[in-house]
Every structure is written in C-alpha cells, then in structure tokens.
N, C-alpha and C positions, 0 to 999 in steps of 0.2 A: 067441208068435204076435202079429203086428202087427195094428193095428186095421183093419177093413175100409174100403175106399174108399167114401165117402158120395156117392151119386149122386142128382141130381134130373133127371127127364125132362120136357122141354118140347116138346109136340107137340099140335096141335089135334084130333087124332083119337084117340078113346078106345081103339079096338081096337089102334091102333099102339102106344100107351103100354103097354097090357096085354101085348102081345107082347114089347116091349122089356124090361119088368120081368121077365117069365118068363125071358128069355135071360140077363139080367144076374144075377138071383138064383140062377141055376144055378151061379155061381161063389162059393165061400166067401170070396173076397177082396173081394167087392163087396156093398154094401148100398144098396138104393134107398130113400131117405129122403123122397121126395116126388115129386109129379107136378103139372104145370101145363099148362093148355090155351091159354095166350096169352103174349105177350111181357111184358106188364106184370106178370102173375103170376109169371113166371120171374124177373124182376128183383127183385121183392119177396121171393121165396123166397131168392135169393142174399143180399140185404141182411139177411135174418133170421139168417144165419150157419149154421154146422154143415154146410157143403157142401164137398166136394173137387172134384167134377167135375159140370159141367152138360152134359147131352146135349141139343142144341138144334136144332130145326127152323128153317129160315130163313123159311118162309112161314107166318105165323100172323096171325090177326086183330088189328087195332090195331097195337101196336108190333111191328115185324117183327124177325126174328132178327139182322139187321145192327145195328140200334139196340141190342139187348140186348148184342151182342158189344162194341160201342164203350163202353157204360156199364160193363160188367163189367171190361173191360180197364183203364179209368181208375180206377174206384172200388173194385174188388175184384180186383186183379191176382193174388192168391194162388189164386183159383178158376180151374181149368182148364176150357176149353170144347171139347167135341167136337161138331162140326156133323154132323148126320145129315140129308141132303137128297136130293131126286130130281134135282137139277141137277148135271151132270158137266162143264159147260163151264168153260173156264179163267176166264171173266169172274167167275162166281160164286165159284169156288175162290179166285182171287187176292184178290178183295174180302174174302172171309171171313178169309183169312189176315192180310191187312192190318189188318182190324178186330180181330184178336186171337185167332182160332181156333187151337188147338194141333193139331187133327186134323180131317179131313174124310172122312166115310164116305157112301156112297150107300145109299139105303134098300133096295136089292136085294142088299146085301152079305151074306155068310154070317154066321151067328150067332157063330161063333168070332171073326170080325173085330171085332164090337162089343165083346166082352169084351177082346180084345187092344188095341183102340183106347183103351178107358177106362184100362187098366193102363199103356199107353204114355204117354199124356198126363199121367197122374198122376206118372210117373217123370221127366217133363220132356222127353219125346221127341215129335217130330212123327209123325203116323200118317195115312196116306191110302189110300183104296181104290185098287186097281190101275188102274181106268179114270181116276181122278183123276190118278194119277201119269203116265199116258200123255198126258192132256190138257196137263199142265204141261210134260212133255218136248217135246211137239209145239210148244207155244208158244215154248219156248226154241229149238228147231231152226229153226222158220220165221222167227223174229225179229219176229213180229207178234203182239200189239202190242209195240212196244219199251218195255220197263220197266226202270227202274233198281232196284238192290237196295233202295234206301230207299223204293220204292213200297209195300213190304210193311209198313212201319212206321206205327204210329199217331202222331198229333201229339205225344203225351206222350213216346213213344220217340224221336222226332226231337229233342225238347228235351233229353232225357237224353244222346243221342248227341253233340249239339253240346257239351255241358258236359264229357262224358268226354273228347272229342277236345281240348278246351282245357285239360285237365289237372286238372279239379276232382275232389276226393275225393267219396266217397259222402255223407259228412256235409255237405260244402259244397253238393252238388247238392240234398240234402234240404232244406237251409235256403233255397236260392234258389227252389225250386219249391214250398216249403211242403208237403212230403209226408214220410212217415217214411223212415228209412234202409232199413227192410225193403222198402218199396215200390220204392225206388231199385234195390236189389239184384235185385228181381224184374224190373224193366225192363231192367237190364243183362243178365240171363240171357236175356230175350226177344231182345235185340239180338244176342247171340251165336248164338242158334238161328236167327233169321231171316236174318242176314247171313252165317252160316256161317263166322264168324271168332271166335277166342278171345282174341287179344291186343289190348291197347289201341292198339298201333302200327298194326295193320291197320285197326282201326275208325277211327283218325285219318286214315289214307290214304283210306278210303271217304268220310269227311266232307269232306275237302279236294276229292276228285275230284267229289263231288256239289255242291260250292260251298256247303256248309253252314257252313264256316268258311274264313277266309282263310289261305293258306299263309304261314307266317312266312319 
C-alpha cells in the first residue's frame, strides 16, 4: 500500500477548513497534515516540508493566494497546488494557472470533486471544475482576451523554455539558473502540461513563434 497523499489546507474560514478536512479524510488515500488561515502561514508550512498537495484559497488576509502560488512554484516546485475558490471567471482561473496552480475547483463543487482533484494533481494531471472548464472554453471560442500559450508560464518556466529550445541539457540548465536538476525536470514537466506538447521540437517551435529565441 502506497503512502497517503499529505495535504495542507489554507483558508481563512475555520468552518470551511473543518468541512474540507472531513471530506478529504474520508479517503484512505489522503492525510490532512495541517491547516493554515492565511497566506504567510501556508507558505511557512510548505517551507517546513512534508507536504504533497496544498489546497489553497485565493482570498486570504495579508499574503494572498496568488503570491503563495508564485512562491511555491519557484521555491518548492515539487509541491502541487489545488486552488479552491469562489471565483469562476477566466481572469482568476488563467492567472492562477499561470502562477502555478495544477488544478482549480469552485467552493460549491461536490465533495467527490475535491478528493478527485487532490488525487489528480498529485498524479501530475490538471483538474478543473466544470464551470471553470466552461469559462476557459468560452474564452478560447470568443478569442478575448487574446492570450498566447506562454501566458500561462511563470517567469522561471519561460527561462527554462528558452534554454530547452536552445538545446541545453537538464544539467546545463541547472548550472545556468543555479537550481537543482530535479527542479529543472519539474519545470520541464510543467511546460509539457501547460503548453500541451511533449516533444522538444514542438516546444522549440512555440519558443520561436513567441519570439523567445531567434530562428536559426
């Protein structure tokens, strides 16, 4: 039997956290190892280690969820983040994905969706509530706002994409950016997920098309 998924809940409402804990702990595959009521506390808990998935509200006192997302993405890329929010509009969703969220659920989602979302992001898959999927689809159909594929990438992922497209190896990228090889591999996996491509050739084409590197 594999180890349970270690989850921390970050929401400023005590009753909400209690409900989330009850739902998640109904699954033998999940263990809630902590709760935080603000962004600074959530980030400190991630930094302490021993976490697989952070379930994160975007609206909290002090440091908001977006700042937590950006910090976790850069400093702790192995930790998966599942956003749980009341906001279903494409602006919030796209910004959260760009800042590093692997999944995005609405607070009125079914209990089963929360468990499924935690398990999905832990497995490296994106997971969105149906209304969120519809908002993203509508944004694509309407063409507004016009967004490039690279708009979903963090600054660090853009740096890695540029170096991958120029033919640098994981070891070389790690040396240039002064990060570990494991962190580089995590960023490469995020690039494949966010851009929807698996080959270096396709990622290079995207980098050229978006003028991140010059075409030889």
